[in-house]
C-alpha positions in Angstrom: -32.5 -0.5 11.2 -30.2 0.7 14.0 -26.5 1.0 14.1 -25.6 -0.5 17.4 -21.9 0.3 17.9 -18.6 0.9 16.2 -17.1 -2.5 15.3 -13.7 -2.1 13.7 -11.2 0.0 11.8 -9.1 -1.7 9.1 -5.4 -0.6 8.7 -3.0 -1.7 6.0 0.6 -1.6 7.2 3.9 -1.7 5.3 5.8 -3.9 7.8 3.6 -6.4 9.5 6.0 -7.4 12.4 6.8 -3.8 13.2 3.2 -2.8 13.2 2.1 -5.9 15.2 4.7 -5.0 17.9 3.5 -1.4 18.0 -0.2 -2.2 18.4 0.3 -5.2 20.7 3.4 -4.6 22.7 3.3 -0.8 22.9 -0.4 0.1 22.8 -1.4 -3.1 24.5 -4.2 -4.2 22.3 -5.2 -7.9 22.8 -4.8 -10.3 19.9 -8.2 -11.9 19.0 -7.0 -13.9 16.0 -4.0 -13.9 13.6 -4.5 -15.4 10.2 -2.1 -15.8 7.3 -3.9 -15.8 4.0 -1.5 -17.7 1.7 -3.5 -16.9 -1.5 -2.9 -13.2 -0.9 0.5 -13.5 0.8 -1.1 -11.4 3.6 -1.7 -11.4 7.3 -4.9 -10.3 9.0 -4.5 -9.6 12.7 -7.7 -8.9 14.7 -7.0 -6.8 17.8 -9.4 -5.9 20.7 -9.6 -2.2 21.5 -11.5 -1.6 24.7 -14.6 -3.7 25.4 -16.4 -3.6 22.0 -14.1 -2.3 19.3 -11.4 -3.9 17.1 -8.6 -3.0 14.7 -8.0 -5.3 11.7 -4.4 -5.0 10.8 -3.6 -6.2 7.3 -0.3 -6.7 5.5 -0.1 -6.8 1.7 3.0 -7.1 -0.6 4.0 -3.6 -1.7 1.0 -1.5 -0.6 1.0 2.1 -1.9 2.1 4.8 0.4 -0.4 6.8 2.4 -1.3 10.2 1.1 0.0 12.6 3.7 -2.1 15.7 3.7 -3.5 16.3 7.2 -6.6 18.0 5.9 -7.3 15.8 2.9 -10.8 14.2 2.4 -11.3 10.8 4.0 -10.3 9.4 7.4 -8.4 12.1 9.3 -7.3 10.1 12.4 -8.2 7.4 14.9 -8.9 8.6 18.5 -8.6 6.4 21.5 -10.2 7.3 24.9 -7.8 7.1 27.8 -8.2 7.8 31.5 -4.7 9.2 32.2 -3.3 11.0 29.2 -0.1 12.2 30.9 0.8 8.6 32.0 0.3 7.3 28.4 2.3 10.2 26.9 5.1 9.4 29.3 5.0 5.7 28.4 4.9 6.4 24.6 7.9 8.8 24.9 9.8 6.1 26.9 9.0 3.7 24.0 10.7 6.2 21.6 7.4 7.3 20.0 7.2 11.0 19.2 4.1 12.6 20.8 2.8 16.2 20.2 2.4 18.4 23.3 -0.9 17.8 25.2 -3.5 20.4 24.2 -7.0 21.3 25.6 -10.0 20.9 23.4 -11.5 24.4 23.2 -15.0 23.0 23.0 -15.0 20.2 25.7 -12.1 21.3 27.9 -10.7 17.8 27.6 -7.0 17.0 27.1 -5.8 15.4 23.9 -2.7 14.9 21.8 -1.5 13.1 18.7 1.2 10.6 17.7 1.7 8.2 14.7 1.9 4.5 14.1 4.9 3.1 12.3 3.4 4.0 8.9 2.6 7.6 9.8 -1.2 7.0 10.5 -2.3 9.8 12.8 -3.5 8.5 16.2 -5.1 10.6 18.9 -5.4 10.0 22.6 -8.3 11.8 24.3 -8.8 11.9 28.0 -12.4 10.8 28.6 
């Protein structure tokens, strides 16, 4: 048995249209498939991230709020590899998205920073 690659991350959002706009129109992820599941009153949006990875964006009626403790157990953040971090930070700011100052990873010497999706999910961009 071998794990071949990372396939997808599933995200539950509180406002489907707002999150769809963020991930598609601002971050530029390509829609693979959008499905409305009537029996759950829920959307599932499959988004292409890079060449091989995906985000599954789900909506559910009245999902519970995300626990907001930066160092709590569980998923800490999602990190996206970019080739020009300064250009993306500038674009995000022009799109009215707050972005932390760019920092340098003390281990790799690479540039990185954080921002949040519409529900406060921490997202990182990391210059590869």
